[in-house]
C-alpha positions as CSV (number, residue, x, y, z in Angstrom):
1,X,60.0,-238.1,-114.9
2,X,63.1,-236.7,-116.6
3,X,66.0,-239.1,-116.4
4,X,69.5,-237.8,-116.4
5,X,71.6,-238.9,-119.4
6,X,75.2,-238.2,-119.9
7,X,76.4,-236.0,-122.7
8,X,78.7,-237.7,-125.3
9,X,82.3,-237.4,-124.4
10,X,84.5,-236.0,-127.2
11,X,88.2,-235.1,-127.3
12,X,88.9,-231.5,-128.3
13,X,91.4,-228.7,-127.9
14,X,91.1,-226.3,-125.0
15,X,91.0,-223.4,-127.4
16,X,88.1,-224.6,-129.4
17,X,86.3,-226.6,-126.7
18,X,82.8,-227.6,-127.7
19,X,80.1,-226.1,-125.5
20,X,77.5,-228.1,-123.5
21,X,74.4,-226.2,-124.3
22,X,70.9,-226.7,-122.9
23,X,68.1,-225.3,-125.1
24,X,64.6,-225.0,-123.5
25,X,61.7,-224.4,-125.9
26,X,58.0,-225.0,-126.2
27,X,58.0,-225.3,-129.9
28,X,60.4,-227.2,-132.3
29,X,60.3,-228.9,-135.7
30,X,58.3,-230.5,-137.2
31,X,55.9,-227.9,-135.8
32,X,55.6,-225.2,-138.4
33,X,56.1,-221.6,-137.2
34,X,58.9,-219.0,-137.3
35,X,60.2,-219.8,-133.8
36,X,60.4,-223.5,-134.4
37,X,62.1,-223.0,-137.8
38,X,64.7,-220.6,-136.3
39,X,65.4,-222.8,-133.4
40,X,65.8,-225.8,-135.6
41,X,68.4,-223.9,-137.7
42,X,70.3,-222.8,-134.6
43,X,70.4,-226.4,-133.2
44,X,71.6,-227.7,-136.6
45,X,74.3,-225.1,-136.5
46,X,75.4,-226.0,-133.0
47,X,75.6,-229.7,-133.8
48,X,77.5,-229.1,-137.1
49,X,80.1,-227.1,-135.2
50,X,80.6,-230.0,-132.7
51,X,78.8,-228.6,-129.7
52,X,76.7,-230.9,-127.5
53,X,73.1,-229.9,-127.2
54,X,70.5,-231.0,-124.6
55,X,67.1,-230.0,-125.9
56,X,64.2,-229.8,-123.5
57,X,60.7,-229.5,-125.0
58,X,57.1,-230.6,-124.5
59,X,56.1,-233.9,-126.0
60,X,54.3,-233.0,-129.3
61,X,52.1,-236.1,-129.6
62,X,51.6,-239.4,-127.8
63,X,54.0,-241.2,-130.2
64,X,56.7,-238.4,-130.0
65,X,60.1,-239.8,-129.3
66,X,63.5,-238.2,-128.6
67,X,65.8,-237.8,-131.6
68,X,68.7,-240.1,-132.0
69,X,71.0,-237.5,-133.7
70,X,74.6,-237.6,-132.7
71,X,75.5,-234.9,-130.2
72,X,71.8,-234.2,-129.4
73,X,70.0,-235.3,-126.2
74,X,66.3,-234.6,-126.3
75,X,64.4,-234.5,-123.0
76,X,60.6,-234.6,-123.5
77,X,58.2,-233.2,-120.8
78,X,54.5,-233.0,-120.4
79,X,52.7,-230.5,-122.7
80,X,49.2,-229.1,-123.0
81,X,47.6,-227.3,-126.0
82,X,47.8,-223.6,-126.1
83,X,44.3,-221.9,-126.2
84,X,43.6,-220.7,-129.8
85,X,46.8,-222.5,-130.9
86,X,45.8,-226.1,-130.4
87,X,48.5,-227.3,-132.7
88,X,51.1,-226.0,-130.3
89,X,51.8,-227.0,-126.7
90,X,53.2,-225.3,-123.6
91,X,55.3,-227.2,-121.1
92,X,54.5,-227.4,-117.4
93,X,57.0,-226.0,-114.8
94,X,59.7,-228.6,-114.3
95,X,62.0,-226.9,-111.7
96,X,62.6,-229.9,-109.5
97,X,63.3,-232.2,-112.3
98,X,65.5,-229.8,-114.2
99,X,67.5,-229.2,-111.0
100,X,68.2,-232.9,-110.7
101,X,69.1,-233.2,-114.4
102,X,71.5,-230.2,-114.3
103,X,73.1,-231.2,-111.0
104,X,74.0,-234.6,-112.4
105,X,75.3,-233.2,-115.7
106,X,76.0,-229.5,-115.6
107,X,75.7,-227.6,-118.9
108,X,77.9,-224.7,-119.7
109,X,74.9,-222.5,-120.4
110,X,71.1,-222.6,-120.7
111,X,69.3,-220.9,-123.5
112,X,65.5,-220.4,-123.1
113,X,63.8,-219.8,-126.4
114,X,60.1,-219.4,-125.3
115,X,58.4,-217.7,-122.4
116,X,55.9,-220.3,-121.2
117,X,55.8,-222.0,-117.8
118,X,58.6,-224.4,-118.8
119,X,60.8,-221.5,-119.8
120,X,60.1,-219.6,-116.6
121,X,61.0,-222.6,-114.5
122,X,64.2,-223.2,-116.5
123,X,65.4,-219.7,-115.9
124,X,64.7,-219.9,-112.2
125,X,66.4,-223.3,-111.9
126,X,69.5,-222.1,-113.9
127,X,69.8,-219.0,-111.6
128,X,69.5,-221.1,-108.5
129,X,72.3,-223.4,-109.7
130,X,74.4,-220.4,-110.8
131,X,74.3,-221.4,-114.4
132,X,74.6,-218.7,-117.1
133,X,71.3,-218.3,-118.9
134,X,70.2,-216.4,-122.0
135,X,66.8,-216.0,-123.7
136,X,65.3,-215.1,-127.1
137,X,62.4,-212.7,-127.6
138,X,60.5,-214.1,-130.6
139,X,56.9,-213.1,-130.2
140,X,55.0,-210.0,-129.1
141,X,52.5,-212.0,-127.0
142,X,51.2,-208.9,-125.3
143,X,50.1,-207.5,-128.7
144,X,48.0,-210.6,-129.3
145,X,45.7,-209.8,-126.3
146,X,43.5,-207.4,-128.2
147,X,42.7,-210.0,-130.9
148,X,41.5,-212.6,-128.4
149,X,39.6,-210.3,-126.0
150,X,42.3,-210.3,-123.4
151,X,43.0,-206.6,-123.5
152,X,42.7,-206.3,-119.7
153,X,45.7,-208.7,-119.4
154,X,48.0,-206.8,-121.7
155,X,49.8,-205.0,-118.8
156,X,50.1,-208.2,-116.8
157,X,51.5,-210.1,-119.8
158,X,54.0,-207.3,-120.5
159,X,55.2,-207.3,-116.9
160,X,55.6,-211.1,-117.0
161,X,57.6,-211.1,-120.2
162,X,59.8,-208.2,-119.0
163,X,60.5,-209.9,-115.7
164,X,61.3,-213.2,-117.4
165,X,63.8,-211.8,-119.8
166,X,65.4,-209.4,-117.3
167,X,66.4,-212.4,-115.2
168,X,68.7,-213.6,-118.0
169,X,72.2,-212.4,-118.8
170,X,71.2,-211.6,-122.4
171,X,68.0,-211.4,-124.4
172,X,68.5,-212.0,-128.1
173,X,66.3,-210.0,-130.5
174,X,66.3,-210.1,-134.3
175,X,66.3,-206.4,-135.2
176,X,67.7,-203.0,-134.0
177,X,64.2,-201.6,-134.0
178,X,62.9,-204.2,-131.6
179,X,66.0,-203.7,-129.4
180,X,65.2,-200.0,-129.2
181,X,61.5,-200.6,-128.5
182,X,62.2,-203.2,-125.8
183,X,64.8,-201.0,-124.1
184,X,62.2,-198.2,-124.0
185,X,59.8,-200.7,-122.3
186,X,62.3,-201.5,-119.6
187,X,64.0,-204.7,-121.0
188,X,67.7,-205.1,-120.1
189,X,70.7,-206.8,-121.5
190,X,69.4,-206.8,-125.1
191,X,71.6,-208.1,-127.9
192,X,70.9,-208.4,-131.6
193,X,71.0,-211.8,-133.3
194,X,69.4,-211.7,-136.7
195,X,67.8,-214.4,-138.8
196,X,69.0,-216.1,-141.9
197,X,67.4,-217.5,-145.1
198,X,68.2,-220.6,-147.1
199,X,68.9,-219.3,-150.6
200,X,69.2,-222.9,-151.8
201,X,65.7,-223.7,-150.6
202,X,64.0,-220.5,-151.5
203,X,64.9,-219.4,-155.1
204,X,63.2,-218.0,-158.2
205,X,64.3,-221.2,-159.9
206,X,61.6,-223.1,-158.0
207,X,58.9,-221.4,-160.0
208,X,56.3,-223.8,-161.4
209,X,54.1,-223.0,-164.3
210,X,52.2,-226.2,-163.7
211,X,51.4,-225.0,-160.1
212,X,50.3,-221.6,-161.5
213,X,48.0,-223.4,-163.9
214,X,46.4,-225.4,-161.0
215,X,45.5,-222.0,-159.5
216,X,43.9,-221.0,-162.8
217,X,46.6,-218.4,-163.5
218,X,48.0,-217.8,-166.9
219,X,51.6,-216.8,-167.6
220,X,50.8,-213.1,-167.4
221,X,48.1,-213.2,-164.7
222,X,49.0,-211.6,-161.3
223,X,49.3,-214.0,-158.4
224,X,49.4,-212.5,-154.9
225,X,50.6,-214.7,-152.0
226,X,50.5,-214.6,-148.2
227,X,52.2,-217.3,-146.1
228,X,51.4,-217.7,-142.4
229,X,48.9,-218.8,-139.8
230,X,45.3,-217.9,-140.7
231,X,44.6,-216.0,-137.5
232,X,43.4,-212.6,-136.3
233,X,46.8,-211.4,-135.1
234,X,48.2,-211.8,-138.6
235,X,46.0,-208.9,-139.8
236,X,44.6,-210.9,-142.8
237,X,41.7,-208.5,-143.2
238,X,44.0,-206.1,-145.0
239,X,45.1,-208.8,-147.4
240,X,41.5,-209.7,-148.2
241,X,40.6,-206.0,-148.7
242,X,43.6,-205.5,-150.9
243,X,42.8,-208.5,-153.1
244,X,39.1,-207.4,-153.3
245,X,40.2,-204.0,-154.6
246,X,42.7,-205.5,-157.0
247,X,40.4,-208.2,-158.4
248,X,37.6,-205.6,-159.0
249,X,39.9,-204.0,-161.6
250,X,42.0,-207.1,-162.6
251,X,39.5,-210.0,-162.5
252,X,42.1,-212.6,-163.5
253,X,44.3,-211.9,-160.5
254,X,44.6,-214.7,-157.9
255,X,45.2,-214.7,-154.1
256,X,46.9,-217.8,-152.6
257,X,47.0,-218.2,-148.8
258,X,49.5,-220.8,-147.5
259,X,48.8,-221.9,-144.0
260,X,46.0,-223.0,-141.6
261,X,44.3,-221.6,-138.6
262,X,41.0,-220.5,-137.0
263,X,40.2,-218.0,-139.7
264,X,40.1,-220.7,-142.5
265,X,36.3,-221.3,-142.4
266,X,35.6,-217.5,-142.3
267,X,37.8,-216.9,-145.3
268,X,36.2,-219.8,-147.2
269,X,32.7,-218.5,-146.6
270,X,33.3,-214.8,-147.2
271,X,36.0,-215.0,-149.9
272,X,35.3,-218.1,-152.0
273,X,37.7,-216.9,-154.8
274,X,40.7,-217.1,-152.5
275,X,42.9,-220.2,-153.0
276,X,43.5,-221.8,-149.6
277,X,46.6,-224.0,-150.2
278,X,46.8,-225.2,-146.6
279,X,50.1,-226.1,-144.9
280,X,53.1,-226.6,-147.2
281,X,56.6,-227.7,-146.4
282,X,59.9,-228.4,-148.1
283,X,60.1,-228.2,-151.9
284,X,56.4,-227.8,-152.1
285,X,56.5,-224.6,-150.0
286,X,59.4,-223.3,-152.1
287,X,57.4,-223.8,-155.3
288,X,54.4,-222.0,-153.8
289,X,56.6,-219.0,-153.0
290,X,58.4,-218.8,-156.3
291,X,55.2,-219.3,-158.4
292,X,53.6,-216.1,-157.2
293,X,54.4,-212.5,-158.2
294,X,53.6,-210.3,-155.2
295,X,53.9,-211.2,-151.5
296,X,51.5,-209.4,-149.1
297,X,52.8,-209.2,-145.5
298,X,50.2,-207.3,-143.4
299,X,51.3,-208.4,-139.9
300,X,51.9,-205.8,-137.2
301,X,52.7,-208.3,-134.4
302,X,55.9,-209.9,-135.7
303,X,59.2,-209.4,-134.1
304,X,60.9,-210.4,-137.4
305,X,58.8,-212.3,-139.9
306,X,60.8,-215.1,-141.5
307,X,58.5,-215.2,-144.5
308,X,59.7,-211.8,-145.7
309,X,63.3,-212.9,-146.6
310,X,61.9,-216.2,-147.8
311,X,59.6,-214.4,-150.2
312,X,62.4,-212.1,-151.3
313,X,64.8,-215.0,-151.9
314,X,62.1,-216.6,-154.0
315,X,62.0,-213.5,-156.2
316,X,58.7,-211.9,-155.1
317,X,57.9,-208.3,-154.9
318,X,57.1,-207.9,-151.2
319,X,54.5,-205.4,-150.0
320,X,54.8,-204.8,-146.2
321,X,54.3,-202.3,-143.5
322,X,57.6,-200.6,-142.5
323,X,58.4,-202.7,-139.5
324,X,60.2,-205.9,-138.4
325,X,62.3,-207.6,-141.0
326,X,60.8,-205.7,-143.9
327,X,62.0,-202.4,-142.5
328,X,65.6,-203.7,-142.3
329,X,65.7,-205.6,-145.6
330,X,63.7,-203.5,-148.0
331,X,64.5,-200.3,-149.8
332,X,61.1,-199.3,-150.9
333,X,60.7,-199.2,-154.7
334,X,64.0,-201.0,-155.2
335,X,63.7,-204.6,-153.8
336,X,60.2,-204.3,-152.3
337,X,57.6,-201.9,-151.2
338,X,57.0,-200.4,-147.8
339,X,54.0,-198.4,-146.5
340,X,53.7,-196.6,-143.1
341,X,53.1,-198.9,-140.2
342,X,49.4,-199.5,-139.7
343,X,48.2,-197.5,-142.7
344,X,45.8,-200.0,-144.2
345,X,44.6,-197.6,-146.9
346,X,48.1,-197.1,-148.2
347,X,48.7,-200.8,-148.1
348,X,45.6,-201.4,-150.3
349,X,46.4,-198.5,-152.6
350,X,50.0,-199.8,-153.1
351,X,48.7,-203.3,-153.9
352,X,46.4,-201.8,-156.6
353,X,49.3,-199.7,-158.0
354,X,51.4,-202.8,-158.3
355,X,48.7,-204.6,-160.1
356,X,48.4,-201.7,-162.5
357,X,52.1,-201.7,-163.3
358,X,53.4,-205.2,-163.9
359,X,56.6,-203.8,-165.3
360,X,57.4,-202.3,-161.9
361,X,56.7,-205.7,-160.3
362,X,59.2,-207.3,-162.7
363,X,61.9,-204.7,-161.8
364,X,61.5,-205.2,-158.0
365,X,61.4,-209.0,-158.4
366,X,64.8,-209.0,-160.2
367,X,66.3,-207.1,-157.3
368,X,64.7,-209.0,-154.4
369,X,66.6,-212.3,-154.4
370,X,70.1,-210.8,-154.9
371,X,69.5,-208.3,-152.0
372,X,69.1,-211.1,-149.4
373,X,71.7,-213.5,-150.8
374,X,74.1,-212.6,-148.0
375,X,71.7,-213.7,-145.2
376,X,73.4,-217.0,-144.8
377,X,72.4,-219.1,-141.8
378,X,76.0,-219.9,-141.1
379,X,76.7,-216.3,-140.1
380,X,73.7,-216.3,-137.8
381,X,74.8,-219.6,-136.2
382,X,78.3,-218.2,-135.7
383,X,76.9,-215.1,-134.0
384,X,74.8,-217.2,-131.7
385,X,77.8,-219.3,-130.5
386,X,79.8,-216.1,-130.1
387,X,77.1,-214.6,-127.9
388,X,76.9,-217.7,-125.8
389,X,80.7,-217.8,-125.3
390,X,80.6,-214.1,-124.3
391,X,77.9,-214.8,-121.7
392,X,79.8,-217.8,-120.3
393,X,83.0,-215.7,-120.1
394,X,81.2,-212.9,-118.3
395,X,79.7,-215.4,-115.9
396,X,83.1,-216.8,-115.0
397,X,84.9,-213.4,-115.0
398,X,82.3,-210.8,-113.8
399,X,84.9,-208.1,-113.0
400,X,86.5,-208.4,-116.4
401,X,83.1,-208.6,-118.2
402,X,82.0,-205.3,-116.6
403,X,84.6,-203.5,-118.7
404,X,82.9,-204.4,-122.0
405,X,79.7,-205.6,-123.7
406,X,78.5,-208.8,-125.1
407,X,79.7,-209.8,-128.5
408,X,77.0,-209.9,-131.1
409,X,77.2,-209.8,-134.9
410,X,74.0,-208.5,-136.5
411,X,73.9,-209.7,-140.1
412,X,70.8,-208.1,-141.5
413,X,71.6,-204.7,-143.0
414,X,69.6,-202.9,-145.7
415,X,71.1,-203.0,-149.2
416,X,73.0,-200.0,-150.3
């Protein structure tokens, strides 16, 4: 049972009044995925700016306990493992309990970050209580259906997602391309809020020759890297094919996969030369990034792909399809390499061409980190707050709001 708990009371000026923000999510750190990482950064930004945050999420483990951070109230609800994603959980609908919580202590706005049963019930409850509510579109769940033999449900999943997001005052998306695509598919009230990257955490300076030696790589040997969940929807078959082609001509080349997932045993049995580094976090993850040379990003299901700017900030030559974050951050041949979306043959051919020309890899690597240095999380956090304030203002003054549009500040633009 959720128990109401009062927000901390702080004195502040009317002009810069802190917001009382409720964030509803079904994934959050220390869980490791792009959505959890992004949301953790946003909450950090809200707290550092003096806003008061109520975070509602599923309990991640039996010993999970609410955080004691100042300005943050965590409310933990029941959660159950997601099929094929047993390390993540979805929350059950909590409409009645959320209503009691928000009637007792009314937030200024509710932001729903995930689209599970908990998120759906939060949107319905907020609308019933006439609270402004926003959402984020992080994951193309409908595109996962084909990988898990759920193709017949693709239309139903798409309809569910569209209805969920269209019931909010604004749906935040990370790229202009995704905004255009979702608008074509019938989504309304779309606003761009990009992603950031920590250039202090991810840097070429984190390169470790000792780590490379542990992989069996000499100073001049090529190391290719892929970071992410080892699962079908990540399109890892293209990475394995690319490495097979490269290693046939360059036998000292290495492939390192950072992450875990249901494909791990398959990769171990079919590609024994691949280095499976498992899950890595913190400085260890930073060193794994920076100690490679080429980053392979084959996914076609990402809405953004946080690993792309992380790899670029780490000084890697990124090879990706022309979609999501890569399409906005990479000028092909300058600070990375792009191939047509879904063209696996071109992806493999380009990987081999890079292996054949190490001098070209070096040129791209030198350009990669400087090109994403401006993607500071502070700008993204400011844009998030600005959007929330715009939605609150529109909710309180609907006639005035009809004369303009929501304020957003996209911060991911290609380099000149």
